[in-house]
C-alpha positions in Angstrom: 64.6 76.5 103.4 68.5 76.7 103.6 69.6 74.5 100.9 73.2 72.1 101.8 75.9 73.0 99.6 79.3 71.8 99.5 82.6 73.2 98.3 84.0 71.4 95.4 87.5 72.4 93.1 87.1 72.9 89.9 89.5 73.5 87.6 90.1 77.5 86.6 89.7 76.9 82.5 86.6 75.2 83.4 85.2 78.8 85.0 83.6 81.3 82.6 82.9 84.6 83.5 79.7 85.9 83.5 78.9 88.2 80.4 76.5 90.3 82.2 78.6 91.0 85.1 78.4 94.7 86.5 81.1 94.7 89.2 84.9 96.3 88.4 87.6 96.7 90.7 90.6 99.1 90.5 93.8 97.7 89.4 94.7 98.6 92.9 92.7 96.9 95.0 93.2 94.2 92.6 96.6 94.2 93.2 96.1 93.6 96.9 93.8 90.9 96.4 96.2 88.8 94.6 99.2 89.6 97.0 96.7 88.5 100.2 96.0 85.3 98.3 99.4 84.3 97.7 100.9 85.2 101.1 97.6 83.5 102.8 96.9 80.7 100.4 93.2 81.8 101.3 90.7 82.6 99.2 87.0 82.8 99.8 84.7 79.8 97.4 83.6 81.2 94.1 79.7 80.9 93.6 79.0 79.5 89.8 76.3 77.3 88.0 76.6 75.1 85.9 77.0 76.5 82.5 73.8 77.2 80.4 75.6 76.6 77.0 78.9 75.2 77.2 79.0 71.5 78.7 81.4 70.5 81.4 82.0 74.2 82.1 80.8 76.8 84.9 79.6 80.0 84.9 80.8 82.4 87.5 78.0 84.4 89.3 80.4 86.0 92.3 84.3 85.7 92.4 85.1 86.8 89.2 88.3 88.8 90.3 88.8 85.9 92.6 89.3 83.6 89.8 91.5 86.3 87.9 94.2 86.6 90.7 94.2 82.8 91.3 94.9 82.8 87.5 97.6 85.3 87.6 99.1 83.8 90.6 100.0 80.3 88.7 96.6 78.4 90.2 94.7 76.0 88.6 91.9 74.8 90.4 89.5 77.3 92.5 87.3 76.0 95.7 83.9 76.5 94.3 80.1 76.4 95.8 77.7 75.3 92.4 74.2 77.1 92.9 71.5 75.5 90.7 69.6 78.8 89.5 68.5 80.0 85.7 69.3 82.9 83.9 67.3 85.5 85.8 68.2 84.5 88.9 71.9 84.5 87.9 71.5 88.0 86.9 69.6 89.4 90.0 72.4 87.6 92.1 75.0 89.9 89.9 73.6 92.9 90.3 73.5 92.0 94.5 76.1 89.7 95.9 78.7 92.2 95.2 77.1 95.0 96.7 75.4 93.9 99.7 78.7 94.2 102.1 78.0 96.4 104.6 80.2 99.5 106.2 82.8 99.4 108.5 81.8 100.5 112.4 84.4 103.3 113.2 84.7 102.4 116.5 85.8 98.5 115.7 87.7 99.9 112.5 90.1 102.3 114.7 90.4 99.4 116.9 91.4 96.8 114.4 93.6 99.1 112.7 95.2 99.9 116.6 95.7 96.0 116.7 97.2 95.6 113.2 100.0 98.5 113.6 101.4 96.4 116.5 102.4 93.8 113.9 102.5 95.2 110.9 103.8 99.0 109.7 101.7 101.1 107.3 103.2 100.9 104.4 102.7 96.7 105.0 99.0 97.2 105.7 98.4 99.3 103.0 99.4 96.5 100.9 97.1 94.1 102.3 94.0 96.8 103.0 91.9 97.8 100.7 92.1 100.9 102.9 95.3 103.6 101.1 97.8 104.4 103.0 96.5 107.8 103.9 93.3 106.4 105.6 95.0 104.2 107.5 97.6 106.4 109.0 94.5 108.8 109.8 92.3 106.2 111.6 95.7 104.5 113.4 96.0 108.0 114.7 93.6 108.3 116.5 94.2 108.0 120.3 91.0 109.1 121.6 86.8 108.8 120.6 85.8 110.9 117.9 82.8 113.3 118.8 79.5 111.0 118.7 81.2 107.5 119.3 80.9 107.6 123.3 76.9 108.4 122.6 76.8 106.2 119.3 79.1 103.2 119.4 77.2 101.7 116.0 78.7 105.2 114.1 79.5 103.4 110.4 83.0 104.4 108.5 81.9 106.1 104.9 84.6 106.8 102.4 83.8 109.9 99.9 86.2 110.3 97.0 86.2 113.6 94.6 88.1 114.4 91.4 88.7 117.8 91.4 90.8 119.7 88.8 93.4 122.6 89.7 90.0 125.5 90.1 87.9 123.2 91.9 89.8 122.5 94.7 91.1 125.9 95.1 87.5 126.6 95.7 87.2 124.0 98.2 90.5 124.2 100.3 89.0 128.1 100.6 85.4 127.1 101.9 87.2 124.2 104.1 89.3 126.8 106.0 86.7 129.5 106.7 84.7 126.6 108.5 87.7 124.5 109.9 87.0 124.6 113.7 89.6 125.1 115.9 90.1 121.8 117.6 90.6 118.4 117.1 92.8 116.0 114.2 92.9 116.9 110.6 90.7 114.2 109.2 88.0 115.3 111.9 88.3 118.9 111.0 87.6 118.4 107.2 84.6 115.9 108.0 83.2 118.9 110.4 83.8 121.8 108.1 82.3 119.6 105.1 79.4 119.0 107.6 78.9 122.6 108.6 78.9 123.8 104.7 76.7 121.0 103.7 74.1 122.1 106.3 74.3 125.7 105.6 73.6 125.0 102.2 70.7 122.2 102.9 69.5 125.7 105.2 69.7 127.9 102.5 67.8 125.8 100.3 65.3 125.2 102.5 64.7 128.7 103.1 64.2 129.7 99.5 61.5 127.1 99.5 59.2 128.5 102.0 
């Protein structure tokens, strides 16, 4: 049964972080969060519980970064929803609430970026959105559906991030160049090349196991 909840305003000085919170946000993303809250005045309510040890205080379950952002921009209160959960339930929530978000549907994300671009330039969007400037530019430049989208409108946009040294990047770039398709946009061709290389590797491994 769904429990009735209400939003209450709690002084930030009475909101304490859960010591076992594993979620971390990059500095760049945190700055975007602060900018968004400061410019719009909108902030999703925090989820908290009564502090198990400190009277008249609350422990944050979800919203640690939002609380920090509110403090840094000079706010003194935060909208909160108080949940009645014990220690074990709080730990489960810490491990799940920040990990249950979905992925962007590619076709919808392209349309969203296109519409936002009518009002904001790339630099402004990069400050507002969690996406990088390069990612926004690539999405904005897609003027026709990518292969497969017409057949599958539910394709999702997934991001892969690699940290490579100079020697590694030369090897990767060389392999990508050999498998690069002749047609398509740059990001599309890179995605196809990586997929082709990966499939060849899987086929080779499967052949060795036979």
